[in-house]
N, C-alpha and C positions, 0 to 999 in steps of 0.2 A: 349260571344258566337257571332259568326258572323251572319250576316243576312241570308246567305245561309243555315247555320246550323239550325237557328231558323225556317226558312221556311220548312226545311226538317222535323224537329220535328213536326211542326204543321200538315204537310201532313200525317206523319206516325201515329200520335196519335189523329188525328181528330180535331186538333185545328182550322183547316180551312176546312170546309166541301165542299167548292166550288171547291176545287182542290184535286186531288188524288195524293198520293205519287207515283213517278215513280221508276222503278228498279234502275236507275242511282242515284237518290237521296238517296235511301236506301243503296246502295253499297258504295257510297261516305262517308256517315256518319259512316257506320260500319268500313270502312278503317281508318278513323280518330280515332275512338275509339280504334281499334286494335293497331294503331301506338302509341297512348298515353300510352296504357298498356305496349307496347313493350319498350318504352322509360323508363318507371318506372322500368321495369325488368332489363334493361341494366344498369341504374344508380345504382340500388341495387346490381347488380352483381359486378360492379367495386368498389363499396364501400366495399363489402365483400372481394374482392381480395386484396384491399389496407390494410384492417384491418388484414387479414391473413398474408400478407407480413410483416406488422409491428410486429405482434406477433412473427413470425419466427425470425425476426432480433433481437428482444429483447431476445428471447431464446438463440440465438447464442452469443449475448453480455454477457448474464449471464453465459453461459458455459465457454466462454473465460475468463471472470473475475475470475471464480472459478479456472481455470487452472493456471492463472497468480498468484493468491493468494497462491496456493500450491507451485508454483515454487519460489515465493518470500520468503515464510517461510523457504523453504529449503536453500535458499541463506543466510538467517539470521543465521540459525543453522550452516551452513558450516563456516561462519565467526566467530561465537562464538567458534567453535572448533579450527579454524585456529589461533585465538588470545589467545588461552589457557584459556578462561574463564570457560569453562565447567570442566576443570581439577581441579579448585579450589572450585567448588560448590558441594553441596550435595542435594539430593532429599528431599523436604519438605513433610510433611504429606498430603498436598493438591495437591501433584504432581508437584508443581513448584520448580525450583531450588533455593536454598538458599545459600548466601555467608556469611560465618562467618569469618571476618577478624581476630578475636582473636585466632581462631584455628591455624593460620599460624604465630603467633608471640610468641617467647619464649625468656625470659630474655632480653627483649628490642631489639631483632633482628629478622629479617625475617627468618623463619624456615619452609621451604617447603620440602615435600617429594621429592626424586630425580625425579620421573616421572613428578610430578606437577611442579617442578622447571624448568625442561627442556621445558615442554609445555608452561609455562608462560613466560619464557625468550624468546623462539623463537617466541611465539605469540605476545609479546610486541614489538619485533623488526619488525614483519610483520605489526602490527597495525601502528606503527610510520611511516613506509615506505608508507603504503597505504594512510594514512590521510594527507600526505604532499601535495597531489593533489586530493582534494575531487571531482573536476569536472571529472577527469579521472576515479576516483573510481566509481562515479555514472554511468558513461557510461559503465564501465565493468560489473556492476551489471545489467544494463538494457539489455545488450547483453546476459548475462548469463541467466537471468530470461526468456527472450523471447525464447531462444534456448531450455531451460529446459521445458518450458510450452508446447511446441508442437504447439502453435498457429502460423499459417503460416503468416498471415498478420494482423497487428493491425490497427484499425480505428484511426482517429485523436483523437477521444474521449478516446479510450482505451489507446493510447500512452500517452496522457496528464495525465490521471489518474495514469498510471504506474509510470511515472516520479515523480509525487507527492508522491506516496507510497514509492518509492525507497529513495527519499530524507529523508522521515521520518525514514525509517529503518536504513539508513546509519548513521543518527544522533543518533538514539537509541542505536545502537551497539557501536558507539564511546563513548557515555555517560556511557555505561556499562563497557567498557574497562577502561576508565578514572576513573570511580567510584571505581573499584576494586583496581587500583593502589593507588588512593588517600585514600581509606579506610585503606589500609595497612600502608600507610605513617602516617595517623592519629593515628594509634595504636602505632607507633614508637615514636610519639611525647611525649607520656606519660613518657617514659624513659628519653627523652631529657629534659623535664621540670623538672624532678627530679634531673638532673645534669646540671644546667645552667652554671656551672663554665667553661665548655668546650667552651663557647662562649666569654670568656674573661670578661672584665669589661663593660658589656652592661647594662646600667641602665634604658634606656627608655623601657617601657613595650611593646609598639608597635614594636619597633625595635627588641626586643627579640623574640616576637611572630613570626615576619617575618623570623628571623634567624632560629628559630626552624622549621618552615614550610619548608624552603628551604633545611635545613639539612636533614629532614625526606625524602624529595623527592630525594635528592642526595643518601641517603642510599638505597632507592628502585632502583634507577638507577644502582648503583653499584651491587646490588644483582641480578638484572635480566640482566645486561649487555646491557641495551638498554635505549633509551630516553623514558621518560614517556610522555603520551599525555597531551597537554596543556589544 
């Protein structure tokens, strides 16, 4: 407390009986008290405004994130249809899709229903074409998801998050498509193993296993008319 304030208090509250508080002393002290209270109010107000703004920004980020997730899942589903994966799957009891490779193999050969074969053949060709340039594929996903989400402008944080999510989904769909092709090839290998004579006089077990693997993939390639994913 300053000397002038201390003196004013003493005058007002009787600390110094030999001097009486003047009107100016009282008004000056009251003005300082009012100013201090006003500063407290102003600080509290700006803290409140800042917190409210932060909460609103977080709400917008959450809403944008939800819109982007929905658009991203739609992009995944569209690619699964495009690559013919859904045509080969059935609905499981828990609601998830189930792929049974054995259901599509008959007498050691790929045996797809006409509609499924068409979808899988065209889908495999589309997948092979798309995954030749994964960087371009991720960019096309990004543009598609942003347009579909309806989010007008992404923050740097949202953009970085979306790029990471797209990379994961692009790889997940690739593994699904590759997995279906390889699962079918694996089922064909059983027939090839039962008839090793078609590979000639191959005595080395590792060489025979590799030949069977390559032959099964070649059979899938011939059946669908497209390259299988590496």
